[in-house]
VOGU-3710 file (C-alpha; in Angstrom, 3 decimals, decimal comma):
1> xxxxxxxxxx> -31,064/57,779/167,136  -29,429/61,527/168,457  -31,580/62,069/170,846  -32,669/64,739/168,999  -36,039/66,151/168,431  -36,088/67,350/164,932  -39,092/68,973/163,281  -40,076/70,661/159,822  -41,549/73,850/159,910  -43,279/75,800/157,453
11> xxxxxxxxxx> -44,457/79,301/156,143  -48,666/79,732/156,466  -50,795/81,817/155,104  -53,692/82,470/157,333  -56,023/83,577/154,761  -56,132/80,917/152,219  -54,514/78,155/154,069  -51,962/77,710/151,981  -48,185/76,271/152,962  -45,132/75,793/152,302
21> xxxxxxxxxx> -42,007/74,277/153,686  -39,452/76,415/154,923  -36,847/74,194/156,883  -36,506/70,367/157,191  -35,936/68,209/159,544  -34,596/71,038/161,629  -33,134/70,366/165,240  -33,848/73,700/166,962  -35,884/75,742/167,535  -36,596/78,379/164,752
31> xxxxxxxxxx> -38,012/82,241/165,895  -39,433/84,739/164,114  -38,532/88,543/164,041  -40,882/90,556/165,756  -42,774/91,662/162,430  -41,696/88,705/160,124  -39,204/89,141/158,337  -36,740/87,494/159,080  -36,375/83,656/160,410  -34,182/82,246/162,795
41> xxxxxxxxxx> -33,220/79,903/164,167  -29,738/77,396/165,727  -27,615/75,164/163,271  -25,775/71,754/165,357  -23,528/71,506/162,203  -22,306/75,160/161,680  -22,633/75,671/165,367  -24,045/79,204/164,829  -27,246/81,033/164,522  -28,784/81,051/161,073
51> xxxxxxxxxx> -31,296/84,127/159,678  -33,066/83,734/156,706  -35,812/86,370/155,250  -39,409/85,398/155,001  -40,167/85,980/151,411  -37,268/84,632/150,275  -33,847/84,504/150,287  -30,519/82,581/151,308  -29,790/80,827/154,331  -27,315/82,559/155,578
61> xxxxxxxxxx> -24,863/81,810/159,339  -24,524/85,354/160,641  -22,533/84,717/163,656  -19,653/82,593/161,529  -17,082/85,536/161,898  -17,271/85,537/166,092  -14,556/82,773/167,267  -15,461/82,276/170,337  -17,751/80,039/171,581  -22,420/81,028/171,401
71> xxxxxxxxxx> -22,669/77,223/172,296  -22,240/75,605/176,035  -18,332/75,728/176,303  -18,870/73,219/180,085  -20,944/70,644/177,616  -19,727/67,267/179,136  -22,790/65,189/177,689  -22,554/62,868/174,333  -24,969/65,849/173,255  -24,878/68,783/171,266
81> xxxxxxxxxx> -24,418/71,926/172,632  -27,206/73,825/173,844  -26,936/77,658/172,141  -26,993/80,398/174,840  -28,965/81,720/173,087  -31,148/85,550/171,775  -31,151/88,419/174,072  -33,682/90,413/171,382  -34,660/91,948/168,584  -33,250/95,785/167,959
91> xxxxxxxxxx> -35,814/97,897/166,787  -34,480/98,299/163,518  -34,847/94,690/163,327  -31,399/94,918/161,065  -29,788/93,451/163,489  -29,837/90,562/166,564  -28,177/90,270/169,956  -27,439/87,314/171,217  -25,022/85,279/173,794  -21,710/83,927/174,158
101> xxxxxxxxxx> -20,536/82,897/177,470  -20,307/85,559/179,090  -21,204/89,082/176,620  -24,237/90,166/174,295  -23,022/90,717/170,853  -24,992/92,256/167,958  -24,986/90,439/164,692  -26,521/91,456/161,456  -29,756/89,391/160,462  -28,227/89,741/156,264
111> xxxxxxxxxx> -24,962/88,855/157,383  -23,062/91,844/156,085  -22,014/94,084/158,570  -18,645/92,647/161,097  -20,693/91,610/164,650  -20,522/93,359/167,417  -19,246/92,974/170,941  -21,490/94,735/172,631  -20,461/94,631/175,726  -16,797/94,636/174,895
121> xxxxxxxxxx> -15,846/91,378/176,247  -16,318/93,231/179,720  -17,893/89,804/181,127  -15,209/87,213/180,099  -12,072/89,104/180,774  -13,891/89,817/184,621  -15,441/86,078/184,940  -19,142/87,484/185,119  -21,734/86,613/182,985  -24,230/89,173/181,614
131> xxxxxxxxxx> -27,202/89,599/180,184  -30,367/90,864/178,735  -32,972/92,242/181,400  -35,775/93,087/179,910  -37,942/95,643/181,956  -41,084/95,994/179,395  -42,407/92,968/178,661  -45,075/93,656/176,043  -42,313/95,726/174,406  -41,741/93,167/171,376
141> xxxxxxxxxx> -38,292/94,769/170,540  -35,344/96,328/172,710  -35,210/100,497/171,275  -31,725/101,014/170,324  -32,207/104,434/172,431  -32,545/103,313/175,792  -30,348/102,075/178,471  -30,112/98,489/178,248  -30,894/97,100/182,001  -27,953/93,574/182,127
151> xxxxxxxxxx> -28,064/91,298/185,360  -24,097/90,291/185,556  -23,686/87,158/187,959  -19,831/86,362/188,928  -18,867/82,747/187,897  -16,304/82,570/190,042  -17,658/83,942/193,500  -20,676/83,458/192,514  -22,320/86,798/193,498  -25,098/88,806/191,444
161> xxxxxxxxxx> -25,604/91,882/190,210  -26,873/94,021/188,054  -25,132/96,498/185,450  -26,478/99,198/182,501  -25,057/99,728/178,927  -25,828/102,771/177,135  -26,689/102,164/173,419  -24,322/102,716/170,007  -20,937/101,633/170,064  -18,779/98,486/172,058
171> xxxxxxxxxx> -18,400/100,104/175,912  -17,973/97,634/179,237  -21,514/97,978/181,316  -21,237/100,372/183,964  -21,799/98,696/187,532  -25,037/99,160/189,010  -25,430/97,115/191,799  -23,764/93,545/192,869  -23,740/91,621/196,300  -23,127/88,175/197,333
181> xxxxxxxxxx> -27,004/86,872/196,597  -29,445/86,226/194,615  -31,890/87,921/192,939  -34,191/85,287/191,436  -37,369/85,243/189,934  -36,124/88,802/187,400  -37,094/92,137/187,179  -40,830/94,254/186,633  -40,712/97,790/186,575  -43,652/99,872/186,283
191> xxxxxxxxxx> -45,755/100,818/183,498  -46,115/105,039/184,388  -42,958/105,313/187,138  -38,200/104,648/187,170  -39,295/101,601/189,408  -39,258/98,628/190,185  -39,642/95,352/192,417  -37,384/92,546/192,426  -36,231/89,521/194,935  -33,070/88,942/196,379
201> xxxxxxxxxx> -32,442/86,193/198,808  -29,274/83,920/199,949  -29,193/80,644/201,393  -29,972/82,038/205,778  -32,789/84,944/203,192  -35,372/84,007/202,532  -35,984/86,068/198,876  -37,328/88,955/199,206  -39,555/91,539/197,884  -38,412/94,567/197,536
211> xxxxxxxxxx> -39,561/98,057/195,805  -36,200/100,749/194,052  -35,503/103,296/191,411  -33,601/101,887/188,258  -30,631/102,245/190,185  -31,348/100,652/193,158  -30,984/103,378/195,323  -34,319/104,438/197,749  -34,583/100,379/198,599  -38,153/99,861/200,443
221> xxxxxxxxxx> -38,358/95,712/201,742  -42,095/95,243/200,735  -42,461/91,993/202,011  -41,912/88,752/204,987  -42,131/85,823/203,659  -40,764/83,511/206,565  -40,897/84,732/209,704  -40,713/81,148/211,489  -37,476/80,464/209,889  -35,950/82,186/212,971
231> xxxxxxxxxx> -36,915/79,777/215,811  -35,647/76,933/214,311  -32,549/75,619/213,818  -30,826/77,009/209,851  -27,520/76,087/208,531  -24,300/78,070/206,922  -23,448/77,883/202,996  -19,941/78,275/202,052  -17,978/77,814/199,084  -15,236/75,711/199,176
241> xxxxxxxxxx> -12,354/75,268/196,467  -9,773/71,885/196,016  -7,878/70,039/193,272  -9,122/67,006/191,844  -7,483/63,556/190,897  -7,312/64,563/187,088  -5,972/68,263/188,012  -8,555/70,012/187,462  -9,507/73,137/190,199  -13,696/72,996/190,947
251> xxxxxxxxxx> -15,755/74,150/193,678  -17,965/72,846/195,871  -20,859/73,971/198,775  -20,233/73,035/202,333  -23,057/73,460/204,809  -23,215/73,760/208,110  -25,518/73,616/211,041  -26,282/77,163/212,404  -25,288/76,746/215,906  -21,892/74,777/214,365
261> xxxxxxxxxx> -18,549/73,833/217,536  -16,051/73,533/215,719  -14,984/71,560/218,374  -17,610/68,594/217,696  -17,336/66,010/215,563  -20,506/65,775/212,504  -21,453/63,425/210,048  -21,195/64,643/207,163  -23,802/63,602/203,578  -21,834/64,360/200,190
271> xxxxxxxxxx> -24,490/65,427/197,682  -24,459/66,093/193,632  -25,432/66,063/191,029  -23,084/66,802/188,098  -22,358/71,142/188,977  -24,182/72,864/191,656  -22,685/75,806/193,255  -23,469/78,217/191,379  -27,005/77,966/193,419  -24,582/79,162/196,966
281> xxxxxxxxxx> -26,744/82,181/197,509  -29,835/79,951/196,883  -32,848/79,821/199,678  -34,178/76,233/200,755  -36,441/76,161/203,056  -37,230/71,988/203,807  -39,635/70,095/201,987  -40,514/66,633/201,711  -38,777/65,316/198,358  -39,210/61,980/196,030
291> xxxxxxxxxx> -35,363/60,393/196,681  -32,502/63,855/198,265  -31,704/64,941/200,881  -33,401/68,076/201,901  -29,791/70,322/202,747  -31,642/72,424/205,242  -33,501/69,951/207,044  -30,127/67,621/207,520  -27,917/70,533/208,648  -30,390/71,555/211,468
301> xxxxxxxxxx> -30,481/68,194/212,552  -27,004/67,818/213,494  -24,879/67,106/209,670  -22,208/68,333/206,861  -24,084/68,731/203,365  -21,061/68,399/201,220  -22,101/69,474/197,165  -19,270/68,790/194,459  -19,725/69,546/191,431  -18,484/67,429/188,817
311> xxxxxxxxxx> -17,038/68,499/185,275  -17,281/65,343/183,299  -15,611/63,125/180,946  -17,412/61,641/177,693  -17,262/57,975/177,811  -16,397/57,933/181,969  -19,252/59,241/183,905  -18,358/56,819/186,622  -14,845/57,725/186,564  -14,666/61,226/186,709
321> xxxxxxxxxx> -17,919/61,124/189,748  -14,405/59,708/191,666  -12,566/61,750/190,173  -14,424/64,586/191,319  -16,704/63,252/194,935  -13,530/61,224/196,507  -11,052/63,749/195,720  -13,220/66,849/197,092  -14,179/64,736/200,337  -10,786/64,189/201,187
331> xxxxxxxxxx> -9,785/67,534/200,885  -12,290/68,783/203,538  -10,751/65,790/205,497  -7,839/67,091/205,562  -8,441/70,687/205,900  -11,268/70,187/208,521  -11,322/68,469/212,292  -14,656/68,775/212,973  -15,690/66,341/209,716  -16,029/62,939/210,781
341> xxxxxxxxxx> -14,641/60,593/208,958  -16,442/57,470/210,156  -19,074/58,658/209,992  -20,151/59,355/205,941  -22,977/59,067/203,491  -23,452/59,488/199,927  -26,746/61,102/198,091  -28,099/61,367/194,989  -30,666/60,210/192,349  -31,495/58,876/189,246
351> xxxxxxxxxx> -27,832/60,123/187,762  -26,087/60,293/190,725  -28,026/57,234/192,306  -25,870/56,017/189,125  -23,013/57,546/190,089  -23,027/55,921/193,665  -23,234/52,338/192,054  -19,894/52,394/191,223  -18,573/54,667/193,704  -19,001/51,441/196,406
361> xxxxxxxx> -17,334/49,935/194,015  -14,412/52,305/194,174  -13,807/53,152/197,953  -15,282/52,472/201,743  -14,927/55,935/202,311  -18,143/55,964/203,244  -20,499/54,053/205,788  -24,421/54,881/204,492
//
């Protein structure tokens, strides 16, 4: 009834087959530290990470002294918020690196030492979601002597990039590179050289493979994956902001045809599904879909596409959608004379389909 997938967990002696129950009716995934000394899991009741010595010992909430939320601060679903997750285990196997919304914390697996925000609150102060980048996929531990590679995403501007962090004490990460782009697919490091391979793309540029050193210098692009794009009318994507009817500052994306003419009137399709503005720099090639428009195909054929974010008040999903989507549409109509107010459409599937069924009982703004 609670929507979860609770499980019992056992330790099994692989020699004798003897098993012992260690966790009952646990709603979280459970992980073992690399050498198997500790069992770690998220507790939805305590809203913290729980550590338990495998060889016997007391379970402890090892993050109880952290006063910031370690689970989804923006959770607006009638369900428990998901934890931001674990970065990994330092090689002393006495600590664990965990995430809050923006930063990384080091916590004592025995729950004795006070937690340390190793990124020094830099992420939260600057609106950057900072995460550990694992360069060696075969490494079981995080070497405490290594300089950490960190990814960073700006929640406001949607820019992304990478920082470095010397371990040993809390410190502000040092910027390596940031750009108005996305870096999908992570980073892979050469085994015997300080070279990395990575992707970078935008809405107008297909994500291409690049090679560089660890400082993202001496960059060489080594792929051209979508050259045929140049022969088509593509599009542009821009971030827009407005105040919703319930006085929340919201963001969304406005897509326009590549050959956009501000003196003309364009029909506009409003598509939505929860929050989408973080995908401002995502590349979207034309592709078929079972039930939603392809944004690039639509703008290539002369439409504007507006994708607004929707925060939900639990128990009022339809009204939440109205407050965000209709206010955003009116905001664009007030600002831009090139939108044809007589040719506005809604598009959504599944959860978005439910919301459209609600919207059309509340407004005559949309034609289709």
